[in-house]
C-alpha positions, 0 to 999 in steps of 0.5 A: 685730295692731296697729290703725291708729286714727283719733281725734278728740281734740276736735270744737272748731275755729276754722272752721265749714266747710259740708261738715264732718262733726263734731258741732257741737252741743256741744264734746266732748273725750277726756282724756289718761286716756281716750287712755291707756285706749285704748292699754292696751286694744288694740294700736296701731301708728299713730294719725291725729288728726282731726275737730276742730282738735286743738291746741285740746285743752287736753291736746294736748301731753301726749297727743302726748308720751304717744303718742310715748313709746309709739312710736305712729306719728302723723299729724295733719290740720289747717286750718293752725292746729295746724301753725303754733302747736304747739311744734317738738318736738311737731310733730316727733313726727308722721311725716306731716301733712295740710293741708285744701285743697278748691279749687285757687286762693286765692280759692276756698279763702278763700271756702270756709274763710275769708279768710287760710286759703290763706296759713295753710295754706302757712305750715304747709306751709313749716314742715313742709317745713323740719322734714322732715315728709311732707305731704299736701293733704287734699281732700274730693271733693264736688259743688262741686269734683269737676271741679277734681281734676286742678287739685288734683293740679297744686297738690299738685305745685307745693307739692311734697306729696302729694294725699289725697282722701276722697269726701264722705259725707252725715253731716249734709247731702245738699247736697255729695253726689256724683252717680254721674256726678260721682263717676266724673268726679272720679276720671277727672280725679284719675287723669288727672293724678295717679300713684296712691300708694294707693287703699283706696276699695273700688269704685274699687279694683274698677274699677282691677282691684286685689285685696282690695277690702274696706274697711280700716274695722272690720278693721285700723282703729278710730275714736274720736269726741270723745264716746268712741264706738267706731266702724268708720269716722269717717263711721259713723252713730251714730244707728242703734242701740247704739254701743260706748263706751270702757267697752266697749272697756276691758272687751272689748279687741280682742273689741269688733270681733267683733260689732255694727256692726263685724261689720256693717261687714265683711259683704258684702251678699247682692246683692253677693256676686258683684259685683267691688265686694263691697258697696263702702263700708259707711259710705256704705251705712249712711248711706244706710240701705242697709247690705244693698244695693250701694254707690251708686257701683257701676258693675256695679249700674248695668249699666255697665263703667267704664274708669279709666286710672291709673298707679302712683307709687312707694310711700310709707309714709303712715299714712292709706294703708290705714286709711280709704277714701281715695285718695292720688296724687302 
């Protein structure tokens, strides 16, 4: 089996967004040699570059050339900077790209991410469209924007791109965490306008009546931090015990995922064994220090039956569709 890998080449960034999960204590980066070691230790079919603004990495071009040479399918998430500055031949190495937009209007987006970001993002969209690259808007659904999810769908359609939505995880702050009612209102708005390309958010899949509600994280997907930590999910807390590092991966290869936090991320809490959600998102439970409990957003745990109307969109082969708890609509 080949893994779908998520990797933060660096946590360096030209922006300081309030809701970002990246470690800002010090700048860390994975070297080209470390990336080579990862690729030699485990079979990899696809790789998504995220966390920081990856083009700020001094070896970015060499790393992309190496990965492309190994026929690894590539995706990158960007605030616009990387996608407007990297050489055309490097841009063309990516099968699909994502641009970060969290609000549906220029004034809201620029107030959130800085003056001129809206224009930069749309410059990036135009460039990638000209190159024939599949594009998605990447939005974090949080307490400040959940009520705009239907408008985000309209924006994506206007721009001629997909919309991918991640639920905010309280890695560094509780401020933007969604309340239970906000979570489901956000999804109602998202599905009221958007046609579902993919949904791997476990508790949402359960409500949608879909099979296989278990998260891909820690199963088909592995995450590498800029500090060289190996974790099941990009949001997995790294302060709750021993976290595997690259030396462990080089020594164990794929066997690394058989134990420790990887094993824990796959285990269904005893209280949720009979629940349709099967525990929901393990990273959310771990962040909440409730790894052995229900997902906070599980309606059955709250004694509710939620009806969530949705329609499917034609399938698309998007790298992020099945390697992280996420939702993609058209």
